[in-house]
PyMOL Python script that loads the backbone (N, CA, C, O; Angstrom):
from pymol import cmd

cmd.read_pdbstr("""\
ATOM      1  N   MET A   1      20.270 124.092 -83.690  1.00  0.00           N
ATOM      2  CA  MET A   1      20.173 123.623 -83.753  1.00  0.00           C
ATOM      3  C   MET A   1      21.397 122.600 -84.987  1.00  0.00           C
ATOM      4  O   MET A   1      20.855 122.429 -86.080  1.00  0.00           O
ATOM      5  N   CYS A   2      22.153 122.277 -84.936  1.00  0.00           N
ATOM      6  CA  CYS A   2      22.938 121.187 -85.582  1.00  0.00           C
ATOM      7  C   CYS A   2      21.979 120.612 -86.664  1.00  0.00           C
ATOM      8  O   CYS A   2      20.823 120.203 -86.546  1.00  0.00           O
ATOM      9  N   GLU A   3      22.825 120.700 -87.800  1.00  0.00           N
ATOM     10  CA  GLU A   3      22.327 119.204 -89.112  1.00  0.00           C
ATOM     11  C   GLU A   3      23.500 118.142 -89.230  1.00  0.00           C
ATOM     12  O   GLU A   3      24.641 118.369 -88.827  1.00  0.00           O
ATOM     13  N   ASN A   4      23.162 117.160 -89.727  1.00  0.00           N
ATOM     14  CA  ASN A   4      24.238 116.458 -90.327  1.00  0.00           C
ATOM     15  C   ASN A   4      24.971 116.777 -91.574  1.00  0.00           C
ATOM     16  O   ASN A   4      24.557 117.100 -92.688  1.00  0.00           O
ATOM     17  N   LEU A   5      25.913 116.641 -91.202  1.00  0.00           N
ATOM     18  CA  LEU A   5      26.750 115.795 -92.700  1.00  0.00           C
ATOM     19  C   LEU A   5      27.055 114.945 -93.168  1.00  0.00           C
ATOM     20  O   LEU A   5      27.847 114.236 -92.545  1.00  0.00           O
ATOM     21  N   LEU A   6      26.679 114.577 -94.327  1.00  0.00           N
ATOM     22  CA  LEU A   6      26.633 113.602 -95.305  1.00  0.00           C
ATOM     23  C   LEU A   6      27.636 113.050 -95.997  1.00  0.00           C
ATOM     24  O   LEU A   6      27.420 113.146 -97.205  1.00  0.00           O
ATOM     25  N   THR A   7      29.181 112.222 -95.604  1.00  0.00           N
ATOM     26  CA  THR A   7      29.622 112.106 -96.972  1.00  0.00           C
ATOM     27  C   THR A   7      29.142 112.369 -98.171  1.00  0.00           C
ATOM     28  O   THR A   7      28.229 113.164 -98.395  1.00  0.00           O
ATOM     29  N   LEU A   8      30.217 111.184 -99.648  1.00  0.00           N
ATOM     30  CA  LEU A   8      29.138 111.376-100.688  1.00  0.00           C
ATOM     31  C   LEU A   8      29.367 109.161-100.216  1.00  0.00           C
ATOM     32  O   LEU A   8      28.949 108.254-100.936  1.00  0.00           O
ATOM     33  N   LYS A   9      29.836 109.056 -99.378  1.00  0.00           N
ATOM     34  CA  LYS A   9      29.233 107.938 -99.031  1.00  0.00           C
ATOM     35  C   LYS A   9      27.686 107.581 -98.993  1.00  0.00           C
ATOM     36  O   LYS A   9      26.718 107.096 -99.579  1.00  0.00           O
ATOM     37  N   GLN A  10      28.289 108.310 -97.643  1.00  0.00           N
ATOM     38  CA  GLN A  10      27.033 107.930 -97.094  1.00  0.00           C
ATOM     39  C   GLN A  10      25.191 108.396 -97.571  1.00  0.00           C
ATOM     40  O   GLN A  10      24.068 108.149 -97.131  1.00  0.00           O
ATOM     41  N   VAL A  11      25.951 109.387 -99.002  1.00  0.00           N
ATOM     42  CA  VAL A  11      24.764 109.592 -99.919  1.00  0.00           C
ATOM     43  C   VAL A  11      24.252 109.101-100.730  1.00  0.00           C
ATOM     44  O   VAL A  11      23.098 109.208-101.144  1.00  0.00           O
ATOM     45  N   CYS A  12      25.615 108.119-101.235  1.00  0.00           N
ATOM     46  CA  CYS A  12      25.366 107.209-102.519  1.00  0.00           C
ATOM     47  C   CYS A  12      23.644 105.917-101.688  1.00  0.00           C
ATOM     48  O   CYS A  12      22.488 105.626-101.996  1.00  0.00           O
ATOM     49  N   GLU A  13      24.906 105.542-100.313  1.00  0.00           N
ATOM     50  CA  GLU A  13      23.628 104.490 -99.465  1.00  0.00           C
ATOM     51  C   GLU A  13      22.176 104.891 -98.825  1.00  0.00           C
ATOM     52  O   GLU A  13      21.268 104.221 -98.333  1.00  0.00           O
ATOM     53  N   ARG A  14      22.377 106.339 -99.061  1.00  0.00           N
ATOM     54  CA  ARG A  14      20.447 106.613 -98.863  1.00  0.00           C
ATOM     55  C   ARG A  14      19.748 106.800 -99.629  1.00  0.00           C
ATOM     56  O   ARG A  14      18.536 106.590 -99.575  1.00  0.00           O
ATOM     57  N   VAL A  15      20.806 107.555-101.153  1.00  0.00           N
ATOM     58  CA  VAL A  15      20.377 107.082-102.643  1.00  0.00           C
ATOM     59  C   VAL A  15      19.801 106.232-103.711  1.00  0.00           C
ATOM     60  O   VAL A  15      19.117 106.504-104.697  1.00  0.00           O
ATOM     61  N   SER A  16      20.496 104.603-103.008  1.00  0.00           N
ATOM     62  CA  SER A  16      20.935 103.693-103.436  1.00  0.00           C
ATOM     63  C   SER A  16      21.358 103.632-104.940  1.00  0.00           C
ATOM     64  O   SER A  16      20.858 103.041-105.897  1.00  0.00           O
ATOM     65  N   MET A  17      23.068 104.905-104.756  1.00  0.00           N
ATOM     66  CA  MET A  17      23.516 105.085-106.216  1.00  0.00           C
ATOM     67  C   MET A  17      24.557 105.326-106.357  1.00  0.00           C
ATOM     68  O   MET A  17      24.983 106.361-105.843  1.00  0.00           O
ATOM     69  N   SER A  18      25.734 104.184-107.379  1.00  0.00           N
ATOM     70  CA  SER A  18      26.669 104.118-107.140  1.00  0.00           C
ATOM     71  C   SER A  18      27.200 105.895-106.897  1.00  0.00           C
ATOM     72  O   SER A  18      26.128 106.495-106.974  1.00  0.00           O
ATOM     73  N   PRO A  19      28.075 106.731-106.704  1.00  0.00           N
ATOM     74  CA  PRO A  19      29.547 107.508-106.755  1.00  0.00           C
ATOM     75  C   PRO A  19      28.651 108.528-108.357  1.00  0.00           C
ATOM     76  O   PRO A  19      27.777 109.285-108.778  1.00  0.00           O
ATOM     77  N   SER A  20      29.962 107.578-108.617  1.00  0.00           N
ATOM     78  CA  SER A  20      29.963 107.841-110.498  1.00  0.00           C
ATOM     79  C   SER A  20      29.053 107.930-111.533  1.00  0.00           C
ATOM     80  O   SER A  20      29.097 108.079-112.754  1.00  0.00           O
ATOM     81  N   TYR A  21      27.684 107.709-110.135  1.00  0.00           N
ATOM     82  CA  TYR A  21      26.335 107.684-110.966  1.00  0.00           C
ATOM     83  C   TYR A  21      26.000 109.443-110.533  1.00  0.00           C
ATOM     84  O   TYR A  21      25.955 110.496-111.167  1.00  0.00           O
ATOM     85  N   VAL A  22      25.801 109.015-109.034  1.00  0.00           N
ATOM     86  CA  VAL A  22      25.946 110.308-107.958  1.00  0.00           C
ATOM     87  C   VAL A  22      26.432 111.634-108.829  1.00  0.00           C
ATOM     88  O   VAL A  22      25.810 112.651-109.136  1.00  0.00           O
ATOM     89  N   ARG A  23      27.815 111.211-109.110  1.00  0.00           N
ATOM     90  CA  ARG A  23      28.467 112.556-109.597  1.00  0.00           C
ATOM     91  C   ARG A  23      28.186 112.382-111.032  1.00  0.00           C
ATOM     92  O   ARG A  23      28.485 113.473-111.516  1.00  0.00           O
ATOM     93  N   LEU A  24      27.829 111.711-111.858  1.00  0.00           N
ATOM     94  CA  LEU A  24      26.628 112.047-113.052  1.00  0.00           C
ATOM     95  C   LEU A  24      25.573 112.813-112.611  1.00  0.00           C
ATOM     96  O   LEU A  24      25.215 113.477-113.584  1.00  0.00           O
ATOM     97  N   LEU A  25      24.953 113.047-111.751  1.00  0.00           N
ATOM     98  CA  LEU A  25      23.291 113.909-111.681  1.00  0.00           C
ATOM     99  C   LEU A  25      23.664 114.816-111.182  1.00  0.00           C
ATOM    100  O   LEU A  25      22.926 115.776-111.405  1.00  0.00           O
ATOM    101  N   ILE A  26      24.963 115.161-110.224  1.00  0.00           N
ATOM    102  CA  ILE A  26      25.362 116.559-109.968  1.00  0.00           C
ATOM    103  C   ILE A  26      25.606 117.326-111.443  1.00  0.00           C
ATOM    104  O   ILE A  26      24.822 118.181-111.855  1.00  0.00           O
ATOM    105  N   ARG A  27      27.216 116.756-112.438  1.00  0.00           N
ATOM    106  CA  ARG A  27      27.122 117.341-113.287  1.00  0.00           C
ATOM    107  C   ARG A  27      26.393 117.317-115.187  1.00  0.00           C
ATOM    108  O   ARG A  27      26.844 117.422-116.327  1.00  0.00           O
ATOM    109  N   ASN A  28      24.951 117.094-114.460  1.00  0.00           N
ATOM    110  CA  ASN A  28      23.864 117.448-115.038  1.00  0.00           C
ATOM    111  C   ASN A  28      22.421 118.167-114.686  1.00  0.00           C
ATOM    112  O   ASN A  28      21.374 118.261-115.326  1.00  0.00           O
ATOM    113  N   ASP A  29      22.917 118.727-113.121  1.00  0.00           N
ATOM    114  CA  ASP A  29      22.020 119.667-112.888  1.00  0.00           C
ATOM    115  C   ASP A  29      21.092 118.496-112.350  1.00  0.00           C
ATOM    116  O   ASP A  29      19.917 118.595-112.704  1.00  0.00           O
ATOM    117  N   LYS A  30      21.253 117.958-111.958  1.00  0.00           N
ATOM    118  CA  LYS A  30      20.069 116.635-111.762  1.00  0.00           C
ATOM    119  C   LYS A  30      20.033 116.042-110.214  1.00  0.00           C
ATOM    120  O   LYS A  30      19.288 115.204-109.705  1.00  0.00           O
ATOM    121  N   PHE A  31      20.696 116.505-109.885  1.00  0.00           N
ATOM    122  CA  PHE A  31      21.294 116.063-108.342  1.00  0.00           C
ATOM    123  C   PHE A  31      21.216 117.215-106.984  1.00  0.00           C
ATOM    124  O   PHE A  31      20.614 118.117-107.565  1.00  0.00           O
ATOM    125  N   PRO A  32      21.361 117.550-106.081  1.00  0.00           N
ATOM    126  CA  PRO A  32      21.910 118.774-105.624  1.00  0.00           C
ATOM    127  C   PRO A  32      23.534 118.556-105.220  1.00  0.00           C
ATOM    128  O   PRO A  32      23.872 117.548-104.599  1.00  0.00           O
ATOM    129  N   PRO A  33      24.781 119.866-105.734  1.00  0.00           N
ATOM    130  CA  PRO A  33      26.234 119.774-105.251  1.00  0.00           C
ATOM    131  C   PRO A  33      26.258 119.598-103.718  1.00  0.00           C
ATOM    132  O   PRO A  33      25.293 119.665-102.956  1.00  0.00           O
ATOM    133  N   ALA A  34      27.481 119.371-103.432  1.00  0.00           N
ATOM    134  CA  ALA A  34      27.512 119.348-102.124  1.00  0.00           C
ATOM    135  C   ALA A  34      27.352 120.911-102.012  1.00  0.00           C
ATOM    136  O   ALA A  34      27.561 121.701-102.933  1.00  0.00           O
ATOM    137  N   THR A  35      26.706 121.419 -99.977  1.00  0.00           N
ATOM    138  CA  THR A  35      26.036 122.393-100.049  1.00  0.00           C
ATOM    139  C   THR A  35      27.658 122.834 -99.135  1.00  0.00           C
ATOM    140  O   THR A  35      27.750 124.031 -98.865  1.00  0.00           O
ATOM    141  N   HIS A  36      29.330 121.572 -98.515  1.00  0.00           N
ATOM    142  CA  HIS A  36      29.309 122.305 -97.662  1.00  0.00           C
ATOM    143  C   HIS A  36      31.428 121.634 -99.165  1.00  0.00           C
ATOM    144  O   HIS A  36      31.401 120.801-100.071  1.00  0.00           O
ATOM    145  N   LYS A  37      32.087 122.074 -98.920  1.00  0.00           N
ATOM    146  CA  LYS A  37      33.419 122.042 -99.361  1.00  0.00           C
ATOM    147  C   LYS A  37      34.516 121.935 -98.290  1.00  0.00           C
ATOM    148  O   LYS A  37      34.905 122.949 -97.710  1.00  0.00           O
ATOM    149  N   ILE A  38      34.951 120.887 -98.058  1.00  0.00           N
ATOM    150  CA  ILE A  38      35.644 120.823 -96.370  1.00  0.00           C
ATOM    151  C   ILE A  38      36.804 121.263 -96.991  1.00  0.00           C
ATOM    152  O   ILE A  38      37.074 122.395 -96.591  1.00  0.00           O
ATOM    153  N   SER A  39      37.966 120.651 -98.169  1.00  0.00           N
ATOM    154  CA  SER A  39      39.260 121.130 -98.805  1.00  0.00           C
ATOM    155  C   SER A  39      38.802 120.854-100.013  1.00  0.00           C
ATOM    156  O   SER A  39      37.692 120.615-100.491  1.00  0.00           O
ATOM    157  N   PRO A  40      40.315 120.967-100.567  1.00  0.00           N
ATOM    158  CA  PRO A  40      39.211 120.629-102.612  1.00  0.00           C
ATOM    159  C   PRO A  40      38.723 119.093-102.712  1.00  0.00           C
ATOM    160  O   PRO A  40      37.700 118.753-103.306  1.00  0.00           O
ATOM    161  N   ARG A  41      39.491 118.326-102.131  1.00  0.00           N
ATOM    162  CA  ARG A  41      39.158 116.867-102.446  1.00  0.00           C
ATOM    163  C   ARG A  41      37.029 116.881-101.758  1.00  0.00           C
ATOM    164  O   ARG A  41      35.988 116.870-102.416  1.00  0.00           O
ATOM    165  N   THR A  42      37.295 116.911-100.112  1.00  0.00           N
ATOM    166  CA  THR A  42      36.531 116.372 -99.227  1.00  0.00           C
ATOM    167  C   THR A  42      34.572 117.513 -99.327  1.00  0.00           C
ATOM    168  O   THR A  42      34.378 118.697 -99.052  1.00  0.00           O
ATOM    169  N   VAL A  43      33.771 116.656 -99.720  1.00  0.00           N
ATOM    170  CA  VAL A  43      32.979 117.219 -99.944  1.00  0.00           C
ATOM    171  C   VAL A  43      31.262 116.748 -98.848  1.00  0.00           C
ATOM    172  O   VAL A  43      31.175 115.576 -98.481  1.00  0.00           O
ATOM    173  N   ARG A  44      29.953 117.865 -98.414  1.00  0.00           N
ATOM    174  CA  ARG A  44      29.851 117.293 -97.139  1.00  0.00           C
ATOM    175  C   ARG A  44      27.834 117.693 -98.231  1.00  0.00           C
ATOM    176  O   ARG A  44      27.528 118.506 -99.103  1.00  0.00           O
ATOM    177  N   TRP A  45      27.299 116.956 -97.729  1.00  0.00           N
ATOM    178  CA  TRP A  45      25.631 117.719 -98.058  1.00  0.00           C
ATOM    179  C   TRP A  45      25.120 117.721 -96.734  1.00  0.00           C
ATOM    180  O   TRP A  45      25.417 117.139 -95.691  1.00  0.00           O
ATOM    181  N   LEU A  46      23.897 118.900 -97.233  1.00  0.00           N
ATOM    182  CA  LEU A  46      23.806 118.723 -96.202  1.00  0.00           C
ATOM    183  C   LEU A  46      22.186 117.719 -95.722  1.00  0.00           C
ATOM    184  O   LEU A  46      21.111 118.125 -96.165  1.00  0.00           O
ATOM    185  N   GLU A  47      22.227 116.593 -94.916  1.00  0.00           N
ATOM    186  CA  GLU A  47      21.640 115.865 -94.636  1.00  0.00           C
ATOM    187  C   GLU A  47      19.457 116.183 -95.072  1.00  0.00           C
ATOM    188  O   GLU A  47      18.606 115.769 -95.860  1.00  0.00           O
ATOM    189  N   SER A  48      19.560 116.961 -94.140  1.00  0.00           N
ATOM    190  CA  SER A  48      18.092 117.973 -95.423  1.00  0.00           C
ATOM    191  C   SER A  48      17.776 118.072 -96.346  1.00  0.00           C
ATOM    192  O   SER A  48      16.621 118.141 -96.767  1.00  0.00           O
ATOM    193  N   THR A  49      19.466 118.124 -97.282  1.00  0.00           N
ATOM    194  CA  THR A  49      18.786 118.349 -98.653  1.00  0.00           C
ATOM    195  C   THR A  49      18.936 116.949 -98.785  1.00  0.00           C
ATOM    196  O   THR A  49      17.890 116.353 -98.530  1.00  0.00           O
ATOM    197  N   VAL A  50      19.658 116.400 -99.022  1.00  0.00           N
ATOM    198  CA  VAL A  50      19.830 114.503 -99.819  1.00  0.00           C
ATOM    199  C   VAL A  50      18.091 113.984 -99.327  1.00  0.00           C
ATOM    200  O   VAL A  50      17.803 112.823 -99.618  1.00  0.00           O
ATOM    201  N   THR A  51      17.349 114.567 -98.838  1.00  0.00           N
ATOM    202  CA  THR A  51      16.154 113.893 -97.570  1.00  0.00           C
ATOM    203  C   THR A  51      15.351 114.682 -98.786  1.00  0.00           C
ATOM    204  O   THR A  51      14.425 114.135 -99.384  1.00  0.00           O
ATOM    205  N   GLU A  52      15.683 115.674 -99.010  1.00  0.00           N
ATOM    206  CA  GLU A  52      13.423 116.542 -99.820  1.00  0.00           C
ATOM    207  C   GLU A  52      14.317 116.102-101.164  1.00  0.00           C
ATOM    208  O   GLU A  52      13.772 116.583-102.157  1.00  0.00           O
ATOM    209  N   TRP A  53      15.450 115.383-101.492  1.00  0.00           N
ATOM    210  CA  TRP A  53      15.872 115.233-103.568  1.00  0.00           C
ATOM    211  C   TRP A  53      15.131 114.004-103.137  1.00  0.00           C
ATOM    212  O   TRP A  53      14.263 113.729-103.966  1.00  0.00           O
ATOM    213  N   ILE A  54      15.168 113.207-102.174  1.00  0.00           N
ATOM    214  CA  ILE A  54      14.471 111.724-101.916  1.00  0.00           C
ATOM    215  C   ILE A  54      13.065 111.876-102.583  1.00  0.00           C
ATOM    216  O   ILE A  54      12.721 111.118-103.491  1.00  0.00           O
ATOM    217  N   GLN A  55      12.267 112.866-102.113  1.00  0.00           N
ATOM    218  CA  GLN A  55      11.202 113.026-101.463  1.00  0.00           C
ATOM    219  C   GLN A  55      10.399 113.948-103.093  1.00  0.00           C
ATOM    220  O   GLN A  55       9.399 113.744-103.781  1.00  0.00           O
ATOM    221  N   LEU A  56      11.272 114.738-103.099  1.00  0.00           N
ATOM    222  CA  LEU A  56      10.421 115.006-104.696  1.00  0.00           C
ATOM    223  C   LEU A  56      10.842 113.987-105.501  1.00  0.00           C
ATOM    224  O   LEU A  56       9.994 113.416-106.186  1.00  0.00           O
ATOM    225  N   ASN A  57      12.480 113.499-105.578  1.00  0.00           N
ATOM    226  CA  ASN A  57      12.164 111.883-106.294  1.00  0.00           C
ATOM    227  C   ASN A  57      11.055 111.629-106.824  1.00  0.00           C
ATOM    228  O   ASN A  57      10.470 111.971-107.852  1.00  0.00           O
ATOM    229  N   ALA A  58      10.670 110.372-105.173  1.00  0.00           N
ATOM    230  CA  ALA A  58       9.470 109.535-104.816  1.00  0.00           C
ATOM    231  C   ALA A  58       8.365 109.811-105.002  1.00  0.00           C
ATOM    232  O   ALA A  58       7.510 108.978-104.699  1.00  0.00           O
ATOM    233  N   LYS A  59       7.874 111.412-105.715  1.00  0.00           N
ATOM    234  CA  LYS A  59       7.020 111.945-105.650  1.00  0.00           C
ATOM    235  C   LYS A  59       6.745 112.211-107.676  1.00  0.00           C
ATOM    236  O   LYS A  59       5.685 112.362-108.285  1.00  0.00           O
ATOM    237  N   ASN A  60       8.181 112.172-108.202  1.00  0.00           N
ATOM    238  CA  ASN A  60       7.889 112.769-109.442  1.00  0.00           C
ATOM    239  C   ASN A  60       7.374 111.192-109.975  1.00  0.00           C
ATOM    240  O   ASN A  60       6.318 110.995-110.576  1.00  0.00           O
ATOM    241  N   ASN A  61       8.299 110.214-109.633  1.00  0.00           N
ATOM    242  CA  ASN A  61       8.275 108.300-109.466  1.00  0.00           C
ATOM    243  C   ASN A  61       6.920 108.218-109.368  1.00  0.00           C
ATOM    244  O   ASN A  61       6.580 107.778-110.466  1.00  0.00           O
ATOM    245  N   ASN A  62       6.073 108.358-108.795  1.00  0.00           N
ATOM    246  CA  ASN A  62       5.039 107.505-108.733  1.00  0.00           C
ATOM    247  C   ASN A  62       4.033 108.612-109.327  1.00  0.00           C
ATOM    248  O   ASN A  62       2.844 108.339-109.495  1.00  0.00           O
TER     249      ASN A  62
END
""", "prot")
cmd.dss("prot")
cmd.show_as("cartoon", "prot")
cmd.util.cbc("prot")
cmd.orient("prot")
């Protein structure tokens, strides 16, 4: 099965955060780094990685 790769914009839409805030979380090891580096300025996340992060944070916030 082929899994979807998400752009930073798509990740931000899913987590309802700005790109700069997502980058800040990554720098502080609070959000998973991109799983695929396409080129020096193009990265992607596995959809499952983002979904797992959302679920984990939903549990921690409740």
